[in-house]
C-alpha positions as a Markdown table, in Angstrom:
| # | Residue | x | y | z |
|---|---|---|---|---|
| 1 | Unk | 0.0 | 0.0 | 0.0 |
| 2 | Unk | 1.4 | 3.4 | -1.0 |
| 3 | Unk | 1.0 | 7.0 | 0.3 |
| 4 | Unk | -1.7 | 7.7 | -2.4 |
| 5 | Unk | -4.0 | 5.1 | -1.0 |
| 6 | Unk | -3.5 | 6.3 | 2.6 |
| 7 | Unk | -4.4 | 9.8 | 1.4 |
| 8 | Unk | -7.3 | 8.6 | -0.7 |
| 9 | Unk | -8.6 | 7.0 | 2.5 |
| 10 | Unk | -8.1 | 10.2 | 4.5 |
| 11 | Unk | -10.2 | 12.2 | 2.0 |
| 12 | Unk | -13.0 | 9.7 | 2.0 |
| 13 | Unk | -13.0 | 9.4 | 5.8 |
| 14 | Unk | -13.2 | 13.2 | 6.3 |
| 15 | Unk | -16.1 | 13.4 | 3.7 |
| 16 | Unk | -18.1 | 11.2 | 6.3 |
| 17 | Unk | -17.9 | 13.9 | 9.0 |
| 18 | Unk | -21.3 | 15.6 | 9.9 |
| 19 | Unk | -20.2 | 18.9 | 8.3 |
| 20 | Unk | -17.6 | 18.2 | 5.6 |
| 21 | Unk | -16.4 | 21.0 | 3.3 |
| 22 | Unk | -14.6 | 20.9 | 0.0 |
| 23 | Unk | -12.2 | 23.8 | -0.2 |
| 24 | Unk | -10.0 | 24.1 | -3.3 |
| 25 | Unk | -7.6 | 21.1 | -3.1 |
| 26 | Unk | -8.6 | 20.3 | 0.5 |
| 27 | Unk | -11.4 | 18.4 | 2.3 |
| 28 | Unk | -12.2 | 19.6 | 5.9 |
| 29 | Unk | -14.1 | 17.4 | 8.2 |
| 30 | Unk | -16.1 | 19.2 | 10.9 |
| 31 | Unk | -18.2 | 17.7 | 13.8 |
| 32 | Unk | -20.4 | 20.3 | 15.6 |
| 33 | Unk | -20.4 | 18.0 | 18.6 |
| 34 | Unk | -16.8 | 18.8 | 19.6 |
| 35 | Unk | -14.1 | 21.4 | 19.1 |
| 36 | Unk | -11.4 | 18.8 | 19.4 |
| 37 | Unk | -8.6 | 19.4 | 16.8 |
| 38 | Unk | -8.2 | 15.7 | 16.6 |
| 39 | Unk | -11.6 | 15.4 | 15.1 |
| 40 | Unk | -12.0 | 18.8 | 13.3 |
| 41 | Unk | -9.1 | 18.9 | 10.7 |
| 42 | Unk | -8.4 | 18.8 | 7.0 |
| 43 | Unk | -6.5 | 16.9 | 4.4 |
| 44 | Unk | -5.5 | 17.6 | 0.8 |
| 45 | Unk | -6.6 | 15.7 | -2.2 |
| 46 | Unk | -3.8 | 13.4 | -3.6 |
| 47 | Unk | -1.5 | 15.6 | -5.9 |
| 48 | Unk | -3.1 | 18.9 | -4.8 |
| 49 | Unk | -1.1 | 22.0 | -5.5 |
| 50 | Unk | -2.9 | 24.8 | -3.4 |
| 51 | Unk | -2.4 | 28.4 | -4.1 |
| 52 | Unk | -2.2 | 31.1 | -1.3 |
| 53 | Unk | -5.8 | 31.8 | -1.9 |
| 54 | Unk | -6.8 | 28.1 | -1.5 |
| 55 | Unk | -4.9 | 28.0 | 1.8 |
| 56 | Unk | -6.5 | 31.4 | 3.0 |
| 57 | Unk | -9.9 | 30.0 | 2.2 |
| 58 | Unk | -9.2 | 26.9 | 4.2 |
| 59 | Unk | -7.9 | 28.9 | 7.2 |
| 60 | Unk | -11.1 | 31.0 | 7.1 |
| 61 | Unk | -13.3 | 27.9 | 7.2 |
| 62 | Unk | -11.7 | 26.9 | 10.5 |
| 63 | Unk | -11.5 | 30.5 | 12.1 |
| 64 | Unk | -15.3 | 31.1 | 11.3 |
| 65 | Unk | -16.1 | 28.0 | 13.3 |
| 66 | Unk | -13.7 | 29.0 | 16.2 |
| 67 | Unk | -11.4 | 26.1 | 15.4 |
| 68 | Unk | -7.7 | 25.5 | 15.1 |
| 69 | Unk | -6.7 | 25.3 | 11.4 |
| 70 | Unk | -5.0 | 21.9 | 11.3 |
| 71 | Unk | -4.1 | 19.2 | 8.7 |
| 72 | Unk | -3.1 | 15.6 | 8.8 |
| 73 | Unk | -1.8 | 13.9 | 5.6 |
| 74 | Unk | 0.7 | 11.7 | 3.9 |
| 75 | Unk | 3.3 | 14.2 | 2.4 |
| 76 | Unk | 4.5 | 11.9 | -0.3 |
| 77 | Unk | 1.0 | 11.8 | -1.9 |
| 78 | Unk | 0.8 | 15.6 | -2.1 |
| 79 | Unk | 4.4 | 17.0 | -2.2 |
| 80 | Unk | 3.4 | 20.6 | -2.9 |
| 81 | Unk | 1.1 | 21.0 | 0.1 |
| 82 | Unk | 3.5 | 21.2 | 3.0 |
| 83 | Unk | 5.4 | 24.1 | 1.2 |
| 84 | Unk | 2.3 | 26.1 | 0.5 |
| 85 | Unk | 1.1 | 25.6 | 4.2 |
| 86 | Unk | 4.4 | 26.6 | 5.7 |
| 87 | Unk | 4.6 | 29.7 | 3.5 |
| 88 | Unk | 1.2 | 30.7 | 5.1 |
| 89 | Unk | 2.6 | 30.2 | 8.7 |
| 90 | Unk | 1.7 | 26.7 | 9.5 |
| 91 | Unk | 3.9 | 24.9 | 11.8 |
| 92 | Unk | 4.8 | 21.2 | 12.2 |
| 93 | Unk | 3.0 | 19.6 | 15.2 |
| 94 | Unk | 4.4 | 16.0 | 14.7 |
| 95 | Unk | 5.6 | 13.5 | 12.0 |
| 96 | Unk | 4.4 | 10.0 | 12.7 |
| 97 | Unk | 5.2 | 6.7 | 11.0 |
| 98 | Unk | 2.3 | 4.7 | 9.7 |
| 99 | Unk | 2.2 | 0.9 | 9.8 |
| 100 | Unk | 0.2 | -1.5 | 7.5 |
| 101 | Unk | -1.2 | -4.9 | 8.0 |
| 102 | Unk | -2.7 | -7.2 | 5.3 |
| 103 | Unk | -4.8 | -10.3 | 5.8 |
| 104 | Unk | -1.9 | -12.7 | 5.1 |
| 105 | Unk | 0.3 | -10.8 | 7.6 |
| 106 | Unk | -2.1 | -10.7 | 10.5 |
| 107 | Unk | -0.9 | -12.6 | 13.6 |
| 108 | Unk | -3.4 | -13.2 | 16.4 |
| 109 | Unk | -1.8 | -13.2 | 19.9 |
| 110 | Unk | -2.0 | -16.4 | 21.8 |
| 111 | Unk | -2.4 | -14.7 | 25.2 |
| 112 | Unk | -5.7 | -15.5 | 26.8 |
| 113 | Unk | -7.4 | -12.0 | 26.5 |
| 114 | Unk | -11.0 | -12.0 | 25.9 |
| 115 | Unk | -11.9 | -9.1 | 23.5 |
| 116 | Unk | -15.5 | -8.0 | 23.1 |
| 117 | Unk | -17.7 | -5.7 | 21.1 |
| 118 | Unk | -19.7 | -3.0 | 23.0 |
| 119 | Unk | -23.2 | -4.3 | 23.6 |
| 120 | Unk | -24.9 | -0.9 | 24.6 |
| 121 | Unk | -24.5 | 2.6 | 25.9 |
| 122 | Unk | -22.7 | 1.6 | 29.1 |
| 123 | Unk | -20.1 | -0.3 | 27.1 |
| 124 | Unk | -19.4 | 2.5 | 24.7 |
| 125 | Unk | -19.2 | 5.0 | 27.6 |
| 126 | Unk | -16.7 | 2.7 | 29.3 |
| 127 | Unk | -14.5 | 2.5 | 26.3 |
| 128 | Unk | -14.5 | 6.3 | 25.9 |
| 129 | Unk | -13.6 | 6.7 | 29.6 |
| 130 | Unk | -10.7 | 4.2 | 29.3 |
| 131 | Unk | -9.2 | 5.9 | 26.2 |
| 132 | Unk | -9.5 | 9.3 | 27.9 |
| 133 | Unk | -7.4 | 8.0 | 30.8 |
| 134 | Unk | -5.1 | 5.9 | 28.5 |
| 135 | Unk | -4.2 | 9.1 | 26.6 |
| 136 | Unk | -3.3 | 11.0 | 29.7 |
| 137 | Unk | -6.2 | 13.5 | 29.7 |
| 138 | Unk | -5.5 | 14.8 | 26.0 |
| 139 | Unk | -9.2 | 14.6 | 25.8 |
| 140 | Unk | -12.1 | 14.3 | 28.3 |
| 141 | Unk | -14.5 | 11.5 | 28.2 |
| 142 | Unk | -17.9 | 12.6 | 27.2 |
| 143 | Unk | -21.3 | 11.6 | 25.9 |
| 144 | Unk | -20.3 | 12.8 | 22.5 |
| 145 | Unk | -17.2 | 10.7 | 22.5 |
| 146 | Unk | -19.3 | 7.6 | 23.5 |
| 147 | Unk | -21.7 | 8.4 | 20.7 |
| 148 | Unk | -18.8 | 8.8 | 18.0 |
| 149 | Unk | -17.6 | 5.3 | 19.1 |
| 150 | Unk | -21.2 | 3.9 | 18.5 |
| 151 | Unk | -21.4 | 5.6 | 15.1 |
| 152 | Unk | -18.1 | 4.0 | 14.2 |
| 153 | Unk | -19.4 | 0.5 | 14.9 |
| 154 | Unk | -22.8 | 1.1 | 13.3 |
| 155 | Unk | -21.4 | 2.6 | 10.1 |
| 156 | Unk | -19.2 | -0.3 | 9.1 |
| 157 | Unk | -16.2 | 0.2 | 11.3 |
| 158 | Unk | -15.4 | -1.6 | 14.5 |
| 159 | Unk | -14.9 | -0.9 | 18.3 |
| 160 | Unk | -13.4 | -3.6 | 20.5 |
| 161 | Unk | -12.5 | -3.6 | 24.2 |
| 162 | Unk | -11.4 | -5.8 | 27.1 |
| 163 | Unk | -13.3 | -5.6 | 30.3 |
| 164 | Unk | -11.5 | -4.8 | 33.5 |
| 165 | Unk | -11.2 | -7.6 | 36.1 |
| 166 | Unk | -14.4 | -8.3 | 37.8 |
| 167 | Unk | -16.4 | -7.5 | 34.7 |
| 168 | Unk | -16.9 | -3.8 | 35.3 |
| 169 | Unk | -15.6 | -0.9 | 33.2 |
| 170 | Unk | -13.0 | -1.1 | 30.5 |
| 171 | Unk | -9.3 | -2.0 | 30.7 |
| 172 | Unk | -8.4 | -1.1 | 27.2 |
| 173 | Unk | -9.9 | -0.6 | 23.7 |
| 174 | Unk | -9.8 | 0.9 | 20.3 |
| 175 | Unk | -11.6 | 1.5 | 17.1 |
| 176 | Unk | -11.2 | 1.1 | 13.4 |
| 177 | Unk | -13.0 | 3.1 | 10.7 |
| 178 | Unk | -15.1 | 1.8 | 8.0 |
| 179 | Unk | -13.1 | 0.8 | 4.8 |
| 180 | Unk | -12.5 | 3.3 | 2.1 |
| 181 | Unk | -10.2 | 3.1 | -0.9 |
| 182 | Unk | -9.6 | -0.5 | 0.0 |
| 183 | Unk | -8.2 | 0.2 | 3.4 |
| 184 | Unk | -9.2 | 1.3 | 7.0 |
| 185 | Unk | -7.5 | 3.2 | 9.8 |
| 186 | Unk | -7.2 | 1.8 | 13.3 |
| 187 | Unk | -7.1 | 4.7 | 15.7 |
| 188 | Unk | -7.4 | 5.6 | 19.3 |
| 189 | Unk | -6.1 | 2.4 | 20.8 |
| 190 | Unk | -5.3 | 2.7 | 24.4 |
| 191 | Unk | -4.9 | 0.7 | 27.7 |
| 192 | Unk | -5.4 | 2.2 | 31.2 |
| 193 | Unk | -2.1 | 2.3 | 33.0 |
| 194 | Unk | -3.2 | -0.1 | 35.7 |
| 195 | Unk | -3.8 | -2.8 | 33.1 |
| 196 | Unk | -0.8 | -2.4 | 30.7 |
| 197 | Unk | 1.7 | -5.2 | 30.2 |
| 198 | Unk | -0.9 | -7.8 | 29.9 |
| 199 | Unk | -1.3 | -8.2 | 26.1 |
| 200 | Unk | -4.5 | -6.1 | 25.9 |
| 201 | Unk | -3.2 | -3.7 | 23.2 |
| 202 | Unk | -2.1 | -6.5 | 20.9 |
| 203 | Unk | -5.3 | -8.5 | 21.3 |
| 204 | Unk | -7.5 | -5.5 | 20.6 |
| 205 | Unk | -5.4 | -4.6 | 17.6 |
| 206 | Unk | -5.6 | -8.1 | 16.1 |
| 207 | Unk | -9.4 | -8.1 | 16.8 |
| 208 | Unk | -10.0 | -4.8 | 15.1 |
| 209 | Unk | -7.9 | -5.7 | 12.0 |
| 210 | Unk | -9.6 | -9.0 | 11.7 |
| 211 | Unk | -13.1 | -7.4 | 11.8 |
| 212 | Unk | -12.1 | -5.0 | 9.0 |
| 213 | Unk | -10.7 | -7.8 | 6.9 |
| 214 | Unk | -14.1 | -9.6 | 7.3 |
| 215 | Unk | -15.7 | -6.4 | 6.0 |
| 216 | Unk | -13.8 | -6.2 | 2.9 |
| 217 | Unk | -10.7 | -4.1 | 3.7 |
| 218 | Unk | -7.6 | -5.4 | 1.8 |
| 219 | Unk | -5.4 | -3.6 | 4.3 |
| 220 | Unk | -5.5 | -1.8 | 7.8 |
| 221 | Unk | -3.2 | 1.0 | 8.8 |
| 222 | Unk | -2.3 | 2.9 | 11.9 |
| 223 | Unk | 0.1 | 5.4 | 13.3 |
| 224 | Unk | 2.8 | 4.5 | 15.9 |
| 225 | Unk | 3.3 | 6.7 | 18.8 |
| 226 | Unk | 6.9 | 5.4 | 19.4 |
| 227 | Unk | 9.1 | 2.3 | 19.7 |
| 228 | Unk | 7.1 | 0.5 | 22.4 |
| 229 | Unk | 3.8 | 0.9 | 20.5 |
| 230 | Unk | 5.4 | -0.2 | 17.4 |
| 231 | Unk | 6.6 | -3.4 | 19.0 |
| 232 | Unk | 3.0 | -4.2 | 20.1 |
| 233 | Unk | 1.9 | -3.7 | 16.5 |
| 234 | Unk | 4.6 | -5.7 | 14.9 |
| 235 | Unk | 3.5 | -8.7 | 17.0 |
| 236 | Unk | 0.2 | -8.5 | 15.2 |
| 237 | Unk | 1.7 | -8.2 | 11.7 |
| 238 | Unk | 1.9 | -4.3 | 11.1 |
| 239 | Unk | 5.0 | -3.2 | 9.3 |
| 240 | Unk | 6.2 | 0.4 | 8.7 |
| 241 | Unk | 5.3 | 1.8 | 5.4 |
| 242 | Unk | 5.5 | 5.7 | 5.3 |
| 243 | Unk | 4.9 | 8.9 | 7.3 |
| 244 | Unk | 2.1 | 11.2 | 8.1 |
| 245 | Unk | 2.6 | 15.0 | 8.7 |
| 246 | Unk | 0.6 | 17.1 | 11.2 |
| 247 | Unk | 0.5 | 20.9 | 10.6 |
| 248 | Unk | -1.5 | 23.6 | 12.4 |
| 249 | Unk | -1.7 | 27.4 | 12.3 |
| 250 | Unk | -2.1 | 28.7 | 16.0 |
| 251 | Unk | -1.7 | 32.5 | 15.2 |
| 252 | Unk | -4.7 | 34.4 | 13.7 |
| 253 | Unk | -2.2 | 36.6 | 11.7 |
| 254 | Unk | -0.3 | 33.9 | 10.3 |
| 255 | Unk | -1.8 | 33.9 | 6.8 |
| 256 | Unk | -0.7 | 36.8 | 4.6 |
């Protein structure tokens, strides 16, 4: 799988947002239920060569909604975009590796970890709360977050989790989007600190990938947060394939 396919997926995925907007060579995905920059962001069309006016229009669409102008994309699929954004004042937030797994490479861990599909509102809320804790408070658990997880499961994606000992709450979980452009993104995988080191992350990763392969995806990809996470993913068959770039424009006066 090459960067163009990852970028085609990113475009299709943002077009699913409740309030998507096509802006020149970009697609912006907005969700009125949250102001999180990790939910509200844009991505370029593969091969896009945006003008300064295109970038200014994109920034205006974020500013008028009171949101941080922000993009996530595979730079190799749109080589001219980063230069145009940086000329407008955008700054690099992060560069992440992405890893890919195909059905023939998937390896299911042998550890006895029971992975479940959420069965109702209480389960979706428990997964959302566990992920909020797993990510160190980068976002707060909320009814809107639980509802987004439910929509993911009901729209052709998958949410999987492992219950905490005693059968109450969630020890760890994650989600994977519905397929687009032949692939799907596994995102938001996390385990509560008290339950780490027990194979939960690998078990949930394998269960999510398997579910999406069953739903027709020819590959599943995800981003690695570092060497420790990459080792977990490698145990289930994911291999490094490229990079994704995160850019944002924090200053209102950054576009000229």
